[in-house]
N, C-alpha and C positions, 0 to 999 in steps of 0.2 A: 503493499499500500504506499509506503514511504517513498519507494522507488518511483511508482507511478506518479505521485505527486510532484517529486523532484524533476521528473522528465517533463510533466505537462508545464510546471513552471519555468523550464528551461526553454521550452517551444514558444512559450507566450512572453517571454521576457529576453530574448537575446537581442544582440543588437540589430539585427534586420527587423525583428517584429518592434522594438523601441522606434526606429526608424518610420516604420509604418505608422505607428501611433501619432507620431508628429505630424507627419504628411496628411494624414486624415483628420487630424483635430480641427483644422479650421472648417473644414466641410462639415464635420458632426456639430460643431458650435452653431454654424449657420442654419444647419436643418432644425436643431432643437430651438434656436431663437425665433426663427421665421416660419417655421412650418409646424412642428410637433406643439410647441407652447401655444400658438394661438388656436390650434385645433382642441386641445385639452382646456383652454380658458374658454372657449365658446360652449363645449359641453357643459362646464361648470356654470356658465352664466344662464344657460337655459333652465336652470332650477332655481334660478334667484329673480328677484323683482330687481330692477336698475332704475339710476336716476338719468336724468338728461344728459350726463357725463360718462354714461355706461359704467359708473360704480355699482358695485354690489350692495343691495340695501337690505334685503330681507330673504331668507332662505323659503322657498315656497313649494319645493318638490315638484310634483307633475301639474301643477295649478297652471303653470305657462302654457304646457302642451294641450291641457284641456280646454283653456281659453280660445287658443289657436283653431283647435279642432270643432269648436262650436262657432267658429267665425265662416261665414259663408263664402267671403272673399278668398280665403285660404283655398278651399276646395275648388272654387273657380280657377284659381291660379294653378292648382295643381292639375286641373283637366285641360287647361290651355298648354302646361308644360307637356302632359301626355301626347295631345294632338300635334304641339309644335315639333317635338321629338320624333315621333313614329312617322308622320307624314313627310318632315324634312329628310329624314334618314332614307325612307324609302325612294323618295323622288330622286335624291342624289345618288342612290345605289344604282338605279335604273338608268338614269341618264349618263352617269358615269360609265356603266358597261357599255351602252351603246356608243359613247363617244371612243371608249377604248378599243372597241371593235373596229370602228372607222378610221381609227389613227394607226391601226396596226396593218391596215391594207396597204399596199404599194401603190402609190400615185405620185404625180409631180405636185410640189408644195406641200408635202406631208411634214417636212421639218418646219415649215413655216405655222402651219396648222397646229403642230404641238407647241410651238411657242405662244401662240395666242391662247389656248386654253390653260397655259401655265399664269397667265397674267392676274386672273381673279385670285389665284391661290397664293401668289407671290406678293400681291399688294396687301398693305396693312388694312386690317378688318376696319378700323375707323375711319381711314381714308375710302375705303369702298362705301361704307355706310353714308358717309357725307356725299359722295358722288352720286348715290341713289336718292339721296333727300333733294338733292337738286332736280333729278330726273322726274321724282314724283311732284314736284312744286305745281300747284294748280294753274298758275298763270304764266310762269316762264318755264316749267319743265318740259324737257324733250318729249316725253311720253304724251302728254296732253297735246303739245304742239303737233306731234306726228298724227295722233287721232283727228284732230281738227283739219289739218291741211289735207290729209288722205281722204276725208268725208266720212270715215268709218264711225265717227262720234262728234256730233256738232257741239255738245255740250258735257264734255268729261267732268268727271267729279273729282273733287280733291281726295285724292287717294288716301291720305294719311289723316283725314278728318272725319271718315266714318268708322264705326267699330268694326265691321266685318272687312272692309278693303283695306283697313289699316294693318290688320292681323295678316291677312293674305299677302299685302305688300311687304312687310317685314319678313315673313316666311320666304318669299321669293328671293330676297336679297340674301338671306342665309344661305339658301340652296344655291343661288348663283357663286357664292364665294366658296361652297364646299363640293360643287361638282368635281373641279379638277383635281382634288385629292383621290377621290375614287378612281378618276379616269387614269391618273398617272400610275396609281398602285397596280389597277388590273391592266394597264398597258404593259407594265414592268414584267407582270406575271405571264401574260400572254406570250411576251418575246422570250421567256425562258423555256417555254414549252419546245421540246424538239419537232421540227418540221417533218421528220419522218413518220411521225405519228399521224399527222393529217395526210401525208401522201398514202400510207397504209389504207386509212380509213376511206381516201377517196379510191383507191384500187378495189377496194371492198363494196364499192357501190354506195357509200355514205354521203349524204349532201352536206350542205354547209350547215344546215340547222342542226341535223343529227351530230355532226362532228363538234359543233359548238358545245351540245350538252352532254355529250359523252368524252370529250377530251378537254375542251377548254375549260369548263366549269369545274370538273374534278381536279384539273392541273393547278388552278388559281383557289382552290377551296380555302385553304389556311388563310390567304390573303382575305378573302371575303370576309371570313370569321373576325379576324383581328381589326381590318378596317372599319367594318360595321360596328364593333363595339367601341372603337376610338371615336368614331363619327357621332356614335349616340351619347357619348360622354361629352364631346365638345359642343354638340348642338344643344343638349340639355342645359348647360352652363353657358349659353352665348348670351352676354349680358350686352356687349357693345352695339349690336345691330339695333335690338329694340330701344335700348336707352338713347341712342343717337337719333334715330328716326322719329320716335313717339313720346319718349320719356314714360313710357307704360301706358301711356293714353291711346286714344280718347276714352274717358269714363272707365279707366283700367282694362280696357278690352284688349291690350297687348300685354298685360300684366300676367308674367310666368313666374315660377317659384323664385328665380334667380333674382330677377328684377324686383319682386316683391321683398326680398331679403334687403336690397340697398335702400327701397322706399321707406320700409319699416324703421331701418337704423339710421339713416342720413337725412331722411325728410321728416318723419314723424317722431325721430329719436325714441323709438321703443327698441332698445337694444336687446331686452330680453326677449320680445316676439321675434326679432331678427335672428336671435341665436337658435329658438326652437326651429323656426324654418332652415337655418342652416344645417341643423343636427338631421332633420327630416331627409333634406336633399343628400347629405353625406351618406346616411344609412340607405336611401334609394339607390344609389350610384354603387355603394358596396355590394348590395345584395344583387343587384343585376350583374356586376362585374364577377361575383363568386359564382352565380349560377351559369353564367356564360363561360366561364374558366373550367368549371365541372363539365359543361357539355363538350367544350373545346378538347379537354384531355382525355375524356371518355371517348371521343372518336379517334384521337390519337393511338390509344391503347388497342383499338379495335383493328 
């Protein structure tokens, strides 16, 4: 026992190990100070009443959670988050797959087309949102001007001024920004599939559609799973697009959970309610990630 303890101590405290500790210390301090501590503090805050300065005033246990769960706006924000995430990821996935297939075909100008599709993904999200804010402008925006000049719509609406159109407009911007991610990931996966498989399938009489579902989809299955999970997390947490375009309005019609956290904390100064929604959001994403990971590794083992 003593020999095992001495051997373990020697492995953990030799010169190389000490050097590793010194090199890792700045990163560890950064993670503790700016990641783990805020997460723990938010969890603690969710069980306390807070004042306008976010100071903990009184322990109330689950009362904050009960109050939020009895608030109808919380459930509306949760429903909008579900629609926002599921619809957004589905459209990004389908559009990205179609674009990847088109970019994988050989034709003149293919490189220029690839570069063009990278622009939304390479641009900063706030810059893209500001660009679309001008596109949606009711008087000077490109969208309404095009509709009027073409005769398609003589009096187009203010897209960000009505609840339904504002939500759809925000969702479209998020989709426009996210499509290139799927397209580039799928394109990279398609180009890694050996062409001999397609040639053999063609010789066996398989058409393009059958080859797509029998060779392409299985060949990029892992990329599909990982990219879908990442996109779901990013879309669920997409704060910039909604806040820049609508400030969660009009009449909270574009308010999802992540924007509701901000509005509760920094507009209404209800830091305890914001902490509750942050905890709920964290738990939702954790549960979804764990379920997705179990499904992924189960398929890997099979």
